[in-house]
Structure formats: structure tokens, C-alpha cells
N, C-alpha and C positions, 0 to 999 in steps of 0.2 A: 393331124387333126386331134385336138385334145379331147379326152373323154368328157362326157356330160357331167361326170362327177366333179371336176374342177369348176365348171360353169355354175353348177347348182350350189356348190359350197361357197363360192364367191358371192353369189346372189343371196344365199342364206345369211351370211355374216354381214354383208354390206348394204342391204336394202335399208334406206333411212326410214325411221319411224315417221318422219314428216311426209314421206311419199305415200302413205296410206290415205287414200281419198276418203271423203266423208261418206260416200256411197258404200265403200268397202267396210268402213267402221260400223255404219248402221246395220249392214247385212251381217257382219260378224257378231254384233251384240244380239241380234234376233236369233241367229244360229246358236249362240250360247244359251240363251233362254230355252230354246227348243230342245237342245241336248240335255239340259238339266231336267226338263219336263219328262223326257223319255227314260232318263236314268232313274228318276223317282218311280216312274211307272214300271220299269223292268226290275227294280231292285229286289223284289221279293218273289220273283218267278222261279220256275223250275230250272235248275242248273246254275242260276245266279246265287241263290241261297247257299248251295253247296260249295260253290267257288269261294264266296266270301268267308264261309266257315273254315275252309282249307287255308286261305291266306291268313286269316286271323290266328289260326292255330300254328302255322309255320313261321310267322314273322312276329317280331316284337312291336308293341305299340310305337307310333311315331307321331309326326307333326301333321300329316296330310289327312284331311277330312274325307271320309268315304261318303259319297253323295247319298243322302237319305238314310243314313245309319248313324248310331251314336259313336262309332269307333273312329279313331284316328290311327292310321298305319304308317308304315314307311311309304315314301313316294312311289317306289316300285310296285308295292302291293296295292296301294290306293289307285294308282293309274290302271292297273289291271282290273280291279273291282269296278271302277267307275265306267270304263269302256265296255266291259261285259254287260253291265246293267243297261247302259245306254243303247246297246245294239239288240237287246233281247227281244223286244217287241216288233222289230223290223219297222219302227216308226221314226227312226233317226234320219238325218238329212241324207241327201243322195245326189250324186252327179249323173244327171240323166243321160249325158252323152258319153260318159266314161265307164261303161260297163256296170253302172249302178253302184259305184263305189260310195261307201258311207264313211267319209273321212272324219267328220266332226266328233263322232263318239270317241274315237281313239285319241285324236289330237286335243280336243278340249279336256277329255278325261285325264290324260297324262299331264297337260300343261297346268291344270288346276292343282293337281297333286304336287308337282314340282314347285309351283309358286308357293304353296303352303310350306313346303320344306325349306324355303328360303325366307320364311317369315312374311310372305306376301310380297307382291311386286306391284308397281304402278299399273293403272288401267292402260296407259299408253304402251308400256312395255309388253303387257299381256296381249293387247290387240295387235301390235306389230309382229310379235313372235308367232301368234296363231295364224294371222292373216298370211304371212310368208310361208308357214308350214303347210297350210291348206293349199296355197298357190302351187307349191312344189308337188303335192299329192295330186292336184288336178292335172297339172301339165303331164306328169308321168302316166296318169290313167287315161289321158286323151291320146297318148302316143301310139298304142297298139293298132295295127291295121287288120289284125286277125285275132279271134278269141280262142284261148286254149284252156278254159275252164278254171282259171285262177279266180279266187275270191279277192277282187281288187281291194275291198275294204281293208284286208290285212296285208296281202302280198305287196300292194302298192302304197297303202296307207302308212306303213311303218316308216317310210321315208319322210312323210309329212310330220309325223311325231318327232322324228329325229331332228328335223330342222327347227320346229317350234321349241323343243326342249333345249336344243343347242343354243338357240338365241337367248333363251332365258338365263342360261348358265354362262353366257358370254364367251363361247368358244371361238377360236380364231378360224380363219378360212381353212388352214391346214388341219386343225382338229376336226372341223366339220366334215372335211373330205374323208378323213379316217372314220368318222362316225357313220357316214353314208355307207362306206365299205363294210363296216361292222354290221350295220343294219342289214345289208345284203346277205351276210352270212346267216341271218335269222329270218329273212323274208319268206313267208309261207302263207298257206291258206288256199283251200280249194272249194269248189261248189258241189262236191259229191254229197255234202251234208244236206243239200236241199232235196234231191229226189229220195234220199234215204231217211229224211226227217230227223236227222241227228242234231243233238243239242250243241255240237261243235260249231254250228252256224253262229251262235251267240258268243261262243268262246273265242273265236278267231280275232274279233276286234280287241278283246282284252290282251290277247297274246301280242298283237302289234303294238299296243300301248306299252306293255311291259318291255318288249324288245327294243323299242325306240329309246326308252329311258336308259336301258342297259347299254346300248350302243354309245350314247352320249357320255355316260359316266366312264366307260372304258376308254373312250378316246380322250377324254379329259385327263385320265390317269396316264396317258402316254401310249396306249396300245394303237397299233396301226391296222388299217383295212386296205384292201386292194385299191390302187390308184385308178384302175380302169374298171370300177365296179359295174358300170352300166353298159359299156360297149367293148370291153375286152373280149378275147377269144371265148372265155366262159363267163362273160359278164351278164348282167341281169337280162338285157334285151336279147342277147344272142342265145342264151341258154333258156330262159323262161319263155321268151316270145319267138324263138327260132329265127330271129332276125326280122320278124314281121312288125316293124314299127317305123314311125316317122320322126326322126330326131328334130326336125325343124319345128314341129308342134311344141316341143319342150323349150326350144330356144326363142320362139317368136316373142319379141318385146320383153324378154327376160331382163329383170332389173329395172324395168320402166312401168310395166302394168301388172297388177296382181289379178289373178283369175279366181280368187276365192269366192267372189260374189256370183260365180256361175253355178254355185251349189243350190239345189232346190230343197225346200222343206216339205214334209209329207202331211197331207190332211187325213190320210187313212192309214191304219196300222197293218199294212201288208205290203208285199213286193211292189216296187214302183211301177213295174210293167203292168199292173192292174189299175193304176190310178186314172188313166184316161177312160178305161172301161167303166169304172165306178162314177166318174164325172158324167159320162153319157147315160148310164143307167139311172142315176138320180134325176138328170135332166128329163129323160123320157118319162120317168114316174111322175114328175111334177106336171108334165103335159097331159098325161092320160089318166092319172090317178092310181092309187094302190090296189084297187079292187077289180076283180074280174079278169086278171091276167091269165091268158091261155098258154102263151108261148113267148119266149124271149130269145132273140137271135143276136149273138155278139159277134161282130165282125172285126177281126184283127189281121195283121200281116200274116201271110201263110206260114212263115217260119215260126211265128208265135203260136199259131193254131196247132201246128204240128207238135209243139212242146207241151201243150196244155195237158194237165192232169184231170181227167174227166170223172175219176171216182170220188165219192164223198170222202173228205179228208178225215184221217184217223187221229191226227194230232196237230199241234200248233204249227209246226213248220209246214206241213202240207196245207193247212188252212191259209197260211200267209201267202201262198203262191198258187192258190186254186181260183181261177177266174169264175167258174160257175158258182162256187161257194160264196165268193165275195159279192157277186151280183145278187144271189139269192138273199143274203143277209141285208144288203142295201135296199132291195125292193120290199122286203118284209118290214124292215124297221124304219126306212127312210133315213137311215144313218148306218154307221159301221162300228158298233160297240166293240171295245177291246175284249170284253169277255167272250164274245162270239168266236173270235179268232183263237183265244187262249184255250177254250174248251169247245171245240166244234161239235163234239158228240152231245152236248147239252143245249144245243140251240133250239130244239123242239121241232114238232111235226111241221109247222108252217114253213120253216126254212128248208127242211128236207123235201117238202112238196114242191116248193118253188125251185129248188135245185134241179129236180127232175124235169122242169120245164125250160131250162136254160140250154141253148145249143151254141156251141162255138164253131165259127166258120172262118176259113181263110179268105180274105178279101183283099183287093188291091188298095192298100192304104199304106202310108209310110210307117216305119217302125215307131212304136210308141203311141200311135193314133188308134182310135176305136170308133166303131159305129154300133149303136144298140137300137134294135127294133123290138117293140112290144106289141104283140097281137092280143087283142081283148076278145072275150067270149061273145060280145055283142057285135063283133065284126070290125071294130075300130082298129086302126094301126097307127102308132106313133113312132117316130124315129129321131135319134139325136146323134150327132157326130161331134167328137172332140179331137182336135189335132194336137193341142198342147195341154197337158194336165195342170190342174191347180197346184200351186206351190212352186212352179217353175219361176225363175227370175222374171220372166215376162208376164206371169200371173202370180205374183207373190202372195204369201199369207200375210195378213196384217198383224200388228202387235196384239190386237184384241183376240184374233184367232189363235195365236200362239198361247196367250194366257188361258183361253178356253180349253185348248188342248192340254195344257199343264194341269188345269183343274180336273179334267177327265182322267189323266194319267195318275194323279194323286188319289182320286176316288177309287180307281181300279186297284191301287196298291194297298187299299185299306185305310186311306187318309192318314198317312204318317205325319202330314203337315196340316195345319188349319188352313181354311180358305184364305184368311188374311195373310198367313205366312207365305202362301203361294204367290199372292199378289205382290208381297214385299220382295220375294226372290226375283220375280220377273222385272220389277222396277230396278232392282240392284243390277241385274244382268244388262238391261237396256242402257243403263247409265254408266256401266263399267268403263267405257272409254275415257270418262272424265273423272273416274275414281282415283283417290290417292293410293288405295291398296286393294288387291284382290281378297284380302282377309275379311274385308267388310262383307263380301258375298259369301265366301266359304263358311263364315260363322253362321250363316242362316241355313246351311245345308244339313246340319245334324238333325236327326230325328230319333225319337224314342225307339227302343228295341221292339220288334214285332211280338 
């Protein structure tokens, strides 16, 4: 039985651009606009500023535009900078069924940088490369049958970067097989950063973008990687997953159907596990009103309730994964402002007071679903239940919603772009599948220094 490495390399090199359906193209273009939005929003946040300064100091100027910055760096450095910024707000795309992997930040971030280094590529070439790269990342992230704490955004996403960049650079199937093996030598990333509130959470996407580009360039130069990178004795799934995976999930319709359009876009700047909760909280608030709330009960799956952090968040990473905090912010504001999650300690007494009234309970509901009940001081009670959160492919965000999200991200970053420029970028991203060159888009992404 041949290792998955060969099947994925053949798929990566051989999937025809004409096989990308119109639905996949449209989803990819919206995902690109969304990724650019969150990269602009995250570009001047803590950890990202320092990373970009480090990269600019350690590398020479190059041809690749850093999103939302005046500088152009090498493709390697720009890929890392772009992906780090795009993941910083935890507002980037996500695979709801695949351990919450955020593949778009790394794959788009790296592919745009490499496209710039080539002097631009056609929209069709970009869309086919990134669609196949995201497809491979999705397939790999769906395969585990048990979770071992890997941050799939980076540990699995690096293979999606490798495939997308490998296609852009025209690697052969054998070169792509080597690139996947070299990527495995670098695949890493864990979720300990979340309970510890470490900024490595936002760095890991950048590492996977950097490492995917590195893997492709080294394979192109003739270096070899293990032929049995995924299923060998010490291959990815046997070592990292301890054999707990379903290979058929990776192979089903491989080469015929792309799974990149199974990726969700986020309406709220926090962990995807909180999105059904927020949908339900805002629905309940609309039913009962914002005043006179005495108690809020949030029902989630027992495993999710057991993991809930019930203390008031001390910093941005804790805020992004705190259900009671997110609900309190939503009920007080009727929305989820980026600034609230970035600086939870400055949200004010109303949010702290509401936070104290939120109770998390384990209830019999499927993973990802949520029930929110609000008890009012006058005795009224309202209840809302959400099974599938907004932004899932079955409940997609509209182009208008993505543009509004982009405008919010730009404002949060201190408005490095004018509102008109943001609209122009969104239009360029949405029309990229029909564009002659990605350079038309990346030329719009430069911004003045902060």
C-alpha cells in the first residue's frame, strides 16, 4: 500500500485548473478577502509588530508585499509576516469539523508572497494553487480520530502551504513528494499557548507559512524528504497521531472533488467554539431586550463546559477563548468589538457585571451547538438555540458582511487604509479568479508606516 505522500503529491501536481468549480472559486475569493481583512486588523497588534521588525532587520528588502505595511521583503519573510498577522485576532477562517484549523492565514499569506516574488501570477493560477493547497490541508485535518493537542493550523496547515506554493512554482510530482516530506520535518505547533495565554498562538501560523515555502524551495533545489512521510513507521500519522486516523478520509474523491469550500468564515473575533454561543446570545438578546438581565445560562456540550475558563480574562488569548466573557461583551454591546477582546481589562464595569451573571452548564447537545437562556428581573425568560454557527458553508457570510468585517478590522488597526481603498481591495479579491495578475491586488495592500 503506497503512502499517502505519493497520492497527495500526484493530486497536488496534477489537479487541473479547469477542475476548480465555480462554487470553489467563489468561496476561495471570499476567503481571500476575509484573510486580507484580518491580516490588516492584526498587523499592528502585540507580537506581530515585533515579529515584523525582526524579519525586516534580519532579511533584505525583496519583491513580496507585506500586507498592510509599506515594506516589501523576501517571499519567505513576507509569508511569515502575512500569516502571523492574519491569525493574530483569531478572526481568520476555520474548519469547523477539523479541530478548528485556520488554514487560510498561512496558505494565502504564503501564496501571495510567492506570487509577488514571481512578478505576479494569473488569477486562475492563484485560485487553482490555493484551492488545491487548502483541499490537502482540509483532508489531513479531517483524518484524525483522536485529538492530541496539536495546533492543526500549523502542524497540519504547513502541508497546505507546501502544496499551494509547489503548484505556483511548477514542481513535479516527485518534487512535491519531497517537499511534503521536508515539510513534515518542520511540522509543529501545539495548543498549550491557549491555556497559558502565550503569543505563540499567533506565531504558529507564520511558522507554517515560512516552513512550507522553505520545503518547496529546498525540494526544488533537489533535496529529498521521506517517501513515507505520512504513514511510515515514524510518519506523521503514526508519530503525531499515534495511529489514530482514517486514511480513507484523505483519499475520498481525491483528484475529483476539492474540499476547500468546507472552510467557514468567522463573524466574531474569538475562538470558533464560542460562535454558536454568541449567535444564541445575540438572538436571545433580540427577543428579550438588553435591559434588566438577571442571569444568563449557557448550555454547551459537557466536554466543552468542563474546559471552560470561568475567570475574568487577563489578556487577549484568554479573552478569545472565554465563553462567559464573550457572552457578556455581546449582551452589553449587541456586538463583539475587536477592542474588547484585545484589551479585556478595559471593557468597563458593565461587562464585568454581566460576566458575573453568566453561568456555563454542560447540557446534552451536539459538539459546537449552544443554548442560551436569559432570565430577566421582571420574571421573563427567553431562550435561543443554535446548532450551526453563522459563517459555516451552510450559513455563509455574504460579500457585504466580509466587507463590513474588513472595515472594522481596518478601523481597529488605526485605519492604515482609507474606506475607499478597503472597498477596492475587496473588489479586487472577489474578482481575482478573472484577473490577469495577482500584482493588481497586492499593489493595493501597501500602507503607510504606523
